[in-house]
FIROLO-399509 format. One record per atom (N, C-alpha, C, O): residue number from 1; residue in one letter; atom name; x negated, y, z negated. Coordinates in Angstrom, 3 decimals. Example, Ala and Ser with C-alpha at 12.3 -4.5 7.8 and 13.67 -1.06 7.14 Angstrom:
BEGIN
LOPA  num  residu  atome         u         v         w
LOPA    1       A      N   -13.190    -5.690    -7.800
LOPA    1       A     CA   -12.300    -4.500    -7.800
LOPA    1       A      C   -13.200    -3.300    -7.800
LOPA    1       A      O   -14.236    -3.319    -8.465
LOPA    2       S      N   -12.850    -2.250    -7.080
LOPA    2       S     CA   -13.670    -1.060    -7.140
LOPA    2       S      C   -12.900     0.030    -7.870
LOPA    2       S      O   -13.409     1.138    -8.039
***
This chain:
BEGIN
LOPA  num  residu  atome         u         v         w
LOPA    1       M      N    -1.132     7.394    13.615
LOPA    1       M     CA    -0.088     6.409    13.778
LOPA    1       M      C     0.392     5.995    12.383
LOPA    1       M      O    -0.414     5.868    11.462
LOPA    2       S      N     1.669     5.789    12.231
LOPA    2       S     CA     2.255     5.449    10.935
LOPA    2       S      C     2.133     3.956    10.633
LOPA    2       S      O     1.857     3.143    11.514
LOPA    3       F      N     2.348     3.624     9.362
LOPA    3       F     CA     2.337     2.229     8.941
LOPA    3       F      C     3.339     1.413     9.752
LOPA    3       F      O     3.025     0.307    10.193
LOPA    4       S      N     4.534     1.946     9.951
LOPA    4       S     CA     5.568     1.186    10.657
LOPA    4       S      C     5.134     0.828    12.078
LOPA    4       S      O     5.390    -0.281    12.547
LOPA    5       L      N     4.486     1.756    12.753
LOPA    5       L     CA     4.014     1.469    14.113
LOPA    5       L      C     2.834     0.501    14.099
LOPA    5       L      O     2.723    -0.372    14.960
LOPA    6       R      N     1.953     0.668    13.107
LOPA    6       R     CA     0.776    -0.207    13.032
LOPA    6       R      C     1.178    -1.656    12.773
LOPA    6       R      O     0.673    -2.566    13.431
LOPA    7       I      N     2.079    -1.876    11.822
LOPA    7       I     CA     2.425    -3.263    11.500
LOPA    7       I      C     3.153    -3.915    12.683
LOPA    7       I      O     2.952    -5.096    12.967
LOPA    8       K      N     3.984    -3.151    13.357
LOPA    8       K     CA     4.667    -3.702    14.527
LOPA    8       K      C     3.658    -4.041    15.623
LOPA    8       K      O     3.738    -5.102    16.242
LOPA    9       E      N     2.718    -3.144    15.856
LOPA    9       E     CA     1.688    -3.369    16.867
LOPA    9       E      C     0.863    -4.613    16.534
LOPA    9       E      O     0.619    -5.453    17.400
LOPA   10       L      N     0.441    -4.723    15.282
LOPA   10       L     CA    -0.362    -5.870    14.868
LOPA   10       L      C     0.432    -7.173    14.990
LOPA   10       L      O    -0.103    -8.193    15.425
LOPA   11       R      N     1.692    -7.134    14.609
LOPA   11       R     CA     2.550    -8.319    14.712
LOPA   11       R      C     2.690    -8.748    16.173
LOPA   11       R      O     2.560    -9.927    16.499
LOPA   12       E      N     2.955    -7.783    17.038
LOPA   12       E     CA     3.138    -8.097    18.459
LOPA   12       E      C     1.844    -8.572    19.110
LOPA   12       E      O     1.882    -9.430    19.992
LOPA   13       E      N     0.689    -8.026    18.690
LOPA   13       E     CA    -0.598    -8.494    19.224
LOPA   13       E      C    -0.803    -9.975    18.941
LOPA   13       E      O    -1.418   -10.683    19.738
LOPA   14       R      N    -0.295   -10.440    17.821
LOPA   14       R     CA    -0.413   -11.841    17.448
LOPA   14       R      C     0.700   -12.706    18.034
LOPA   14       R      O     0.678   -13.931    17.911
LOPA   15       G      N     1.671   -12.055    18.671
LOPA   15       G     CA     2.784   -12.801    19.245
LOPA   15       G      C     3.722   -13.376    18.196
LOPA   15       G      O     4.331   -14.425    18.407
LOPA   16       L      N     3.837   -12.688    17.068
LOPA   16       L     CA     4.672   -13.157    15.969
LOPA   16       L      C     6.039   -12.484    15.986
LOPA   16       L      O     6.152   -11.299    16.302
LOPA   17       S      N     7.049   -13.225    15.653
LOPA   17       S     CA     8.366   -12.633    15.418
LOPA   17       S      C     8.356   -12.027    14.017
LOPA   17       S      O     7.468   -12.312    13.214
LOPA   18       Q      N     9.341   -11.198    13.738
LOPA   18       Q     CA     9.455   -10.653    12.388
LOPA   18       Q      C     9.644   -11.792    11.383
LOPA   18       Q      O     9.084   -11.757    10.288
LOPA   19       A      N    10.425   -12.787    11.757
LOPA   19       A     CA    10.677   -13.923    10.864
LOPA   19       A      C     9.393   -14.700    10.571
LOPA   19       A      O     9.148   -15.082     9.427
LOPA   20       K      N     8.580   -14.934    11.591
LOPA   20       K     CA     7.329   -15.682    11.401
LOPA   20       K      C     6.366   -14.892    10.522
LOPA   20       K      O     5.732   -15.464     9.635
LOPA   21       L      N     6.248   -13.586    10.756
LOPA   21       L     CA     5.368   -12.766     9.927
LOPA   21       L      C     5.866   -12.757     8.482
LOPA   21       L      O     5.073   -12.864     7.546
LOPA   22       A      N     7.166   -12.632     8.305
LOPA   22       A     CA     7.734   -12.639     6.957
LOPA   22       A      C     7.372   -13.929     6.234
LOPA   22       A      O     6.992   -13.899     5.064
LOPA   23       K      N     7.486   -15.055     6.920
LOPA   23       K     CA     7.144   -16.348     6.321
LOPA   23       K      C     5.667   -16.393     5.948
LOPA   23       K      O     5.316   -16.844     4.857
LOPA   24       E      N     4.804   -15.929     6.845
LOPA   24       E     CA     3.358   -15.928     6.590
LOPA   24       E      C     3.000   -15.069     5.372
LOPA   24       E      O     2.080   -15.393     4.622
LOPA   25       L      N     3.739   -13.970     5.186
LOPA   25       L     CA     3.442   -13.041     4.085
LOPA   25       L      C     4.226   -13.339     2.817
LOPA   25       L      O     3.990   -12.722     1.778
LOPA   26       G      N     5.157   -14.284     2.898
LOPA   26       G     CA     5.946   -14.640     1.728
LOPA   26       G      C     6.988   -13.601     1.344
LOPA   26       G      O     7.255   -13.384     0.162
LOPA   27       V      N     7.577   -12.959     2.354
LOPA   27       V     CA     8.633   -11.971     2.116
LOPA   27       V      C     9.834   -12.309     2.990
LOPA   27       V      O     9.747   -13.172     3.864
LOPA   28       G      N    10.949   -11.634     2.756
LOPA   28       G     CA    12.133   -11.843     3.573
LOPA   28       G      C    11.993   -11.168     4.925
LOPA   28       G      O    11.275   -10.179     5.067
LOPA   29       T      N    12.679   -11.707     5.906
LOPA   29       T     CA    12.659   -11.130     7.252
LOPA   29       T      C    13.111    -9.676     7.235
LOPA   29       T      O    12.592    -8.847     7.982
LOPA   30       G      N    14.073    -9.374     6.384
LOPA   30       G     CA    14.561    -7.998     6.281
LOPA   30       G      C    13.487    -7.027     5.855
LOPA   30       G      O    13.508    -5.865     6.259
LOPA   31       S      N    12.542    -7.484     5.039
LOPA   31       S     CA    11.445    -6.613     4.597
LOPA   31       S      C    10.607    -6.154     5.778
LOPA   31       S      O    10.298    -4.970     5.906
LOPA   32       V      N    10.239    -7.101     6.645
LOPA   32       V     CA     9.432    -6.754     7.816
LOPA   32       V      C    10.208    -5.788     8.703
LOPA   32       V      O     9.637    -4.824     9.213
LOPA   33       G      N    11.487    -6.031     8.892
LOPA   33       G     CA    12.315    -5.133     9.700
LOPA   33       G      C    12.360    -3.729     9.126
LOPA   33       G      O    12.281    -2.747     9.864
LOPA   34       M      N    12.488    -3.632     7.805
LOPA   34       M     CA    12.509    -2.303     7.181
LOPA   34       M      C    11.150    -1.619     7.289
LOPA   34       M      O    11.079    -0.411     7.516
LOPA   35       W      N    10.074    -2.384     7.129
LOPA   35       W     CA     8.736    -1.792     7.262
LOPA   35       W      C     8.558    -1.217     8.655
LOPA   35       W      O     8.013    -0.124     8.814
LOPA   36       E      N     9.014    -1.944     9.665
LOPA   36       E     CA     8.832    -1.498    11.049
LOPA   36       E      C     9.755    -0.339    11.421
LOPA   36       E      O     9.470     0.405    12.359
LOPA   37       S      N    10.838    -0.188    10.703
LOPA   37       S     CA    11.763     0.903    11.024
LOPA   37       S      C    11.567     2.116    10.116
LOPA   37       S      O    12.397     3.026    10.099
LOPA   38       T      N    10.482     2.123     9.372
LOPA   38       T     CA    10.092     3.212     8.458
LOPA   38       T      C    11.049     3.394     7.289
LOPA   38       T      O    10.988     4.419     6.610
LOPA   39       Q      N    11.915     2.448     7.039
LOPA   39       Q     CA    12.810     2.566     5.903
LOPA   39       Q      C    12.130     2.222     4.582
LOPA   39       Q      O    12.583     2.651     3.521
LOPA   40       E      N    11.066     1.465     4.641
LOPA   40       E     CA    10.421     1.022     3.414
LOPA   40       E      C     8.929     0.780     3.658
LOPA   40       E      O     8.531     0.277     4.708
LOPA   41       I      N     8.124     1.146     2.675
LOPA   41       I     CA     6.695     0.848     2.705
LOPA   41       I      C     6.430    -0.082     1.532
LOPA   41       I      O     6.850     0.208     0.412
LOPA   42       P      N     5.745    -1.193     1.766
LOPA   42       P     CA     5.524    -2.152     0.681
LOPA   42       P      C     4.613    -1.588    -0.407
LOPA   42       P      O     3.892    -0.616    -0.178
LOPA   43       P      N     4.647    -2.201    -1.592
LOPA   43       P     CA     3.742    -1.777    -2.658
LOPA   43       P      C     2.290    -2.067    -2.277
LOPA   43       P      O     2.018    -2.845    -1.363
LOPA   44       V      N     1.374    -1.433    -2.985
LOPA   44       V     CA    -0.057    -1.533    -2.664
LOPA   44       V      C    -0.531    -2.983    -2.620
LOPA   44       V      O    -1.276    -3.355    -1.713
LOPA   45       K      N    -0.116    -3.806    -3.574
LOPA   45       K     CA    -0.549    -5.215    -3.572
LOPA   45       K      C    -0.164    -5.908    -2.268
LOPA   45       K      O    -0.950    -6.686    -1.727
LOPA   46       K      N     1.020    -5.638    -1.767
LOPA   46       K     CA     1.468    -6.260    -0.519
LOPA   46       K      C     0.736    -5.646     0.675
LOPA   46       K      O     0.436    -6.344     1.643
LOPA   47       L      N     0.446    -4.340     0.612
LOPA   47       L     CA    -0.337    -3.706     1.684
LOPA   47       L      C    -1.700    -4.377     1.811
LOPA   47       L      O    -2.190    -4.593     2.920
LOPA   48       L      N    -2.304    -4.702     0.687
LOPA   48       L     CA    -3.605    -5.381     0.718
LOPA   48       L      C    -3.492    -6.771     1.339
LOPA   48       L      O    -4.366    -7.192     2.097
LOPA   49       V      N    -2.421    -7.475     1.016
LOPA   49       V     CA    -2.192    -8.802     1.607
LOPA   49       V      C    -2.021    -8.679     3.121
LOPA   49       V      O    -2.566    -9.478     3.883
LOPA   50       I      N    -1.263    -7.676     3.547
LOPA   50       I     CA    -1.019    -7.470     4.981
LOPA   50       I      C    -2.321    -7.122     5.696
LOPA   50       I      O    -2.615    -7.664     6.761
LOPA   51       A      N    -3.098    -6.218     5.109
LOPA   51       A     CA    -4.387    -5.836     5.714
LOPA   51       A      C    -5.295    -7.058     5.832
LOPA   51       A      O    -5.931    -7.258     6.866
LOPA   52       D      N    -5.359    -7.876     4.779
LOPA   52       D     CA    -6.179    -9.084     4.825
LOPA   52       D      C    -5.657   -10.067     5.874
LOPA   52       D      O    -6.440   -10.679     6.601
LOPA   53       Y      N    -4.359   -10.213     5.948
LOPA   53       Y     CA    -3.771   -11.132     6.920
LOPA   53       Y      C    -4.174   -10.762     8.350
LOPA   53       Y      O    -4.536   -11.628     9.147
LOPA   54       F      N    -4.106    -9.470     8.660
LOPA   54       F     CA    -4.439    -9.036    10.015
LOPA   54       F      C    -5.926    -8.752    10.199
LOPA   54       F      O    -6.378    -8.521    11.321
LOPA   55       G      N    -6.685    -8.766     9.115
LOPA   55       G     CA    -8.120    -8.520     9.217
LOPA   55       G      C    -8.462    -7.082     9.552
LOPA   55       G      O    -9.448    -6.810    10.238
LOPA   56       V      N    -7.644    -6.163     9.063
LOPA   56       V     CA    -7.883    -4.747     9.323
LOPA   56       V      C    -8.118    -4.021     8.002
LOPA   56       V      O    -7.795    -4.532     6.930
LOPA   57       S      N    -8.677    -2.837     8.097
LOPA   57       S     CA    -8.872    -2.053     6.882
LOPA   57       S      C    -7.531    -1.504     6.411
LOPA   57       S      O    -6.611    -1.311     7.206
LOPA   58       L      N    -7.434    -1.258     5.124
LOPA   58       L     CA    -6.216    -0.672     4.569
LOPA   58       L      C    -5.987     0.712     5.162
LOPA   58       L      O    -4.847     1.078     5.449
LOPA   59       D      N    -7.049     1.484     5.350
LOPA   59       D     CA    -6.912     2.809     5.954
LOPA   59       D      C    -6.325     2.723     7.357
LOPA   59       D      O    -5.496     3.551     7.735
LOPA   60       Y      N    -6.747     1.735     8.123
LOPA   60       Y     CA    -6.179     1.551     9.460
LOPA   60       Y      C    -4.696     1.199     9.359
LOPA   60       Y      O    -3.865     1.760    10.073
LOPA   61       L      N    -4.379     0.275     8.476
LOPA   61       L     CA    -2.997    -0.196     8.344
LOPA   61       L      C    -2.036     0.941     8.013
LOPA   61       L      O    -0.931     0.997     8.552
LOPA   62       V      N    -2.448     1.837     7.138
LOPA   62       V     CA    -1.532     2.913     6.722
LOPA   62       V      C    -1.689     4.179     7.556
LOPA   62       V      O    -1.054     5.193     7.267
LOPA   63       G      N    -2.524     4.129     8.581
LOPA   63       G     CA    -2.632     5.250     9.504
LOPA   63       G      C    -3.613     6.330     9.111
LOPA   63       G      O    -3.591     7.416     9.689
LOPA   64       R      N    -4.481     6.059     8.136
LOPA   64       R     CA    -5.469     7.066     7.721
LOPA   64       R      C    -6.730     7.024     8.564
LOPA   64       R      O    -7.556     7.934     8.486
LOPA   65       S      N    -6.891     5.982     9.368
LOPA   65       S     CA    -8.082     5.819    10.191
LOPA   65       S      C    -7.709     5.078    11.462
LOPA   65       S      O    -6.749     4.307    11.488
LOPA   66       D      N    -8.471     5.318    12.510
LOPA   66       D     CA    -8.294     4.569    13.741
LOPA   66       D      C    -9.327     3.452    13.866
LOPA   66       D      O    -9.378     2.768    14.888
LOPA   67       V      N   -10.151     3.263    12.832
LOPA   67       V     CA   -11.121     2.174    12.806
LOPA   67       V      C   -10.379     0.933    12.337
LOPA   67       V      O    -9.978     0.831    11.178
LOPA   68       K      N   -10.205    -0.003    13.252
LOPA   68       K     CA    -9.338    -1.151    12.996
LOPA   68       K      C    -9.926    -2.154    12.012
LOPA   68       K      O    -9.230    -2.631    11.116
LOPA   69       F      N   -11.199    -2.470    12.177
LOPA   69       F     CA   -11.794    -3.512    11.357
LOPA   69       F      C   -12.718    -2.927    10.304
LOPA   69       F      O   -13.385    -1.919    10.539
LOPA   70       P      N   -12.753    -3.569     9.135
LOPA   70       P     CA   -13.728    -3.145     8.120
LOPA   70       P      C   -15.139    -3.281     8.661
LOPA   70       P      O   -15.365    -4.006     9.629
LOPA   71       S      N   -16.073    -2.604     8.057
LOPA   71       S     CA   -17.439    -2.553     8.586
LOPA   71       S      C   -18.069    -3.930     8.754
LOPA   71       S      O   -18.785    -4.142     9.733
LOPA   72       A      N   -17.839    -4.870     7.854
LOPA   72       A     CA   -18.427    -6.207     7.999
LOPA   72       A      C   -17.922    -6.873     9.272
LOPA   72       A      O   -18.679    -7.570     9.948
LOPA   73       A      N   -16.676    -6.670     9.598
LOPA   73       A     CA   -16.115    -7.263    10.813
LOPA   73       A      C   -16.732    -6.646    12.053
LOPA   73       A      O   -16.892    -7.319    13.072
LOPA   74       D      N   -17.077    -5.371    11.974
LOPA   74       D     CA   -17.723    -4.718    13.114
LOPA   74       D      C   -19.097    -5.306    13.364
LOPA   74       D      O   -19.540    -5.375    14.511
LOPA   75       R      N   -19.784    -5.733    12.304
LOPA   75       R     CA   -21.140    -6.266    12.452
LOPA   75       R      C   -21.144    -7.728    12.882
LOPA   75       R      O   -22.051    -8.151    13.599
LOPA   76       D      N   -20.165    -8.498    12.466
LOPA   76       D     CA   -20.169    -9.926    12.740
LOPA   76       D      C   -18.747   -10.388    13.065
LOPA   76       D      O   -17.869   -10.304    12.207
LOPA   77       P      N   -18.506   -10.869    14.274
LOPA   77       P     CA   -17.159   -11.283    14.666
LOPA   77       P      C   -16.565   -12.367    13.766
LOPA   77       P      O   -15.343   -12.476    13.665
LOPA   78       F      N   -17.415   -13.176    13.107
LOPA   78       F     CA   -16.895   -14.203    12.209
LOPA   78       F      C   -16.000   -13.588    11.142
LOPA   78       F      O   -14.946   -14.140    10.829
LOPA   79       F      N   -16.403   -12.458    10.581
LOPA   79       F     CA   -15.623   -11.841     9.513
LOPA   79       F      C   -14.248   -11.402    10.009
LOPA   79       F      O   -13.262   -11.519     9.282
LOPA   80       A      N   -14.177   -10.906    11.223
LOPA   80       A     CA   -12.882   -10.506    11.776
LOPA   80       A      C   -11.995   -11.732    11.972
LOPA   80       A      O   -10.798   -11.687    11.687
LOPA   81       E      N   -12.576   -12.819    12.455
LOPA   81       E     CA   -11.792   -14.041    12.641
LOPA   81       E      C   -11.336   -14.599    11.298
LOPA   81       E      O   -10.188   -15.022    11.157
LOPA   82       Y      N   -12.230   -14.603    10.312
LOPA   82       Y     CA   -11.863   -15.101     8.991
LOPA   82       Y      C   -10.775   -14.230     8.377
LOPA   82       Y      O    -9.801   -14.747     7.831
LOPA   83       A      N   -10.933   -12.922     8.462
LOPA   83       A     CA    -9.964   -12.005     7.871
LOPA   83       A      C    -8.588   -12.159     8.513
LOPA   83       A      O    -7.572   -11.888     7.874
LOPA   84       A      N    -8.550   -12.590     9.766
LOPA   84       A     CA    -7.282   -12.730    10.476
LOPA   84       A      C    -6.528   -14.010    10.091
LOPA   84       A      O    -5.361   -14.173    10.447
LOPA   85       L      N    -7.188   -14.909     9.369
LOPA   85       L     CA    -6.527   -16.145     8.964
LOPA   85       L      C    -5.464   -15.874     7.905
LOPA   85       L      O    -5.581   -14.931     7.122
LOPA   86       S      N    -4.444   -16.694     7.889
LOPA   86       S     CA    -3.426   -16.592     6.841
LOPA   86       S      C    -4.059   -17.010     5.515
LOPA   86       S      O    -5.064   -17.723     5.515
LOPA   87       P      N    -3.494   -16.583     4.388
LOPA   87       P     CA    -4.041   -16.993     3.087
LOPA   87       P      C    -4.141   -18.513     2.944
LOPA   87       P      O    -5.104   -19.016     2.366
LOPA   88       A      N    -3.166   -19.238     3.459
LOPA   88       A     CA    -3.202   -20.704     3.367
LOPA   88       A      C    -4.379   -21.271     4.165
LOPA   88       A      O    -5.053   -22.196     3.713
LOPA   89       R      N    -4.615   -20.720     5.329
LOPA   89       R     CA    -5.733   -21.212     6.155
LOPA   89       R      C    -7.079   -20.836     5.550
LOPA   89       R      O    -8.041   -21.597     5.656
LOPA   90       K      N    -7.155   -19.660     4.912
LOPA   90       K     CA    -8.393   -19.288     4.222
LOPA   90       K      C    -8.693   -20.284     3.112
LOPA   90       K      O    -9.836   -20.709     2.944
LOPA   91       E      N    -7.669   -20.654     2.357
LOPA   91       E     CA    -7.844   -21.609     1.264
LOPA   91       E      C    -8.268   -22.966     1.807
LOPA   91       E      O    -9.134   -23.622     1.226
LOPA   92       L      N    -7.675   -23.389     2.901
LOPA   92       L     CA    -8.053   -24.650     3.530
LOPA   92       L      C    -9.521   -24.622     3.959
LOPA   92       L      O   -10.248   -25.592     3.745
LOPA   93       L      N    -9.952   -23.531     4.556
LOPA   93       L     CA   -11.341   -23.392     4.983
LOPA   93       L      C   -12.283   -23.409     3.781
LOPA   93       L      O   -13.331   -24.053     3.824
LOPA   94       K      N   -11.918   -22.708     2.714
LOPA   94       K     CA   -12.741   -22.706     1.495
LOPA   94       K      C   -12.886   -24.119     0.949
LOPA   94       K      O   -13.982   -24.529     0.567
LOPA   95       N      N   -11.777   -24.873     0.908
LOPA   95       N     CA   -11.826   -26.252     0.406
LOPA   95       N      C   -12.683   -27.130     1.289
LOPA   95       N      O   -13.401   -27.997     0.790
LOPA   96       L      N   -12.619   -26.923     2.588
LOPA   96       L     CA   -13.441   -27.693     3.515
LOPA   96       L      C   -14.918   -27.404     3.285
LOPA   96       L      O   -15.731   -28.327     3.245
LOPA   97       V      N   -15.267   -26.151     3.135
LOPA   97       V     CA   -16.665   -25.781     2.891
LOPA   97       V      C   -17.136   -26.369     1.555
LOPA   97       V      O   -18.253   -26.876     1.456
LOPA   98       R      N   -16.278   -26.298     0.529
LOPA   98       R     CA   -16.639   -26.868    -0.768
LOPA   98       R      C   -16.904   -28.371    -0.648
LOPA   98       R      O   -17.831   -28.892    -1.268
LOPA   99       S      N   -16.085   -29.065     0.153
LOPA   99       S     CA   -16.265   -30.518     0.290
LOPA   99       S      C   -17.593   -30.846     0.979
LOPA   99       S      O   -18.177   -31.899     0.726
LOPA  100       W      N   -18.068   -29.958     1.838
LOPA  100       W     CA   -19.349   -30.179     2.506
LOPA  100       W      C   -20.520   -29.931     1.571
LOPA  100       W      O   -21.581   -30.536     1.721
LOPA  101       T      N   -20.325   -29.043     0.609
LOPA  101       T     CA   -21.440   -28.656    -0.253
LOPA  101       T      C   -21.500   -29.440    -1.547
LOPA  101       T      O   -22.493   -29.358    -2.271
LOPA  102       D      N   -20.457   -30.201    -1.855
LOPA  102       D     CA   -20.443   -30.996    -3.101
LOPA  102       D      C   -21.202   -32.285    -2.945
LOPA  102       D      O   -21.290   -33.068    -3.891
***
């Protein structure tokens, strides 16, 4: 499966519009549309952000593997849930944990 099909599938699984996903990733709505229509593939740094956002391996995202979650996520569902959080929510969770441990 190609990157364009994978990102569309992942977006739809989350019930996100292209506009909402674009906002979550910090890109324009047109970027998501081009990614899904195979007109454009984002740079590696953005691919890593997308993989982290959806909690999937980079190989899965770009179609090199059918293994959806990285190995840690396969062993413990917490990692899959954490990986699926937006970067802002991850930061919020980190700050909350820090406040408990200080």
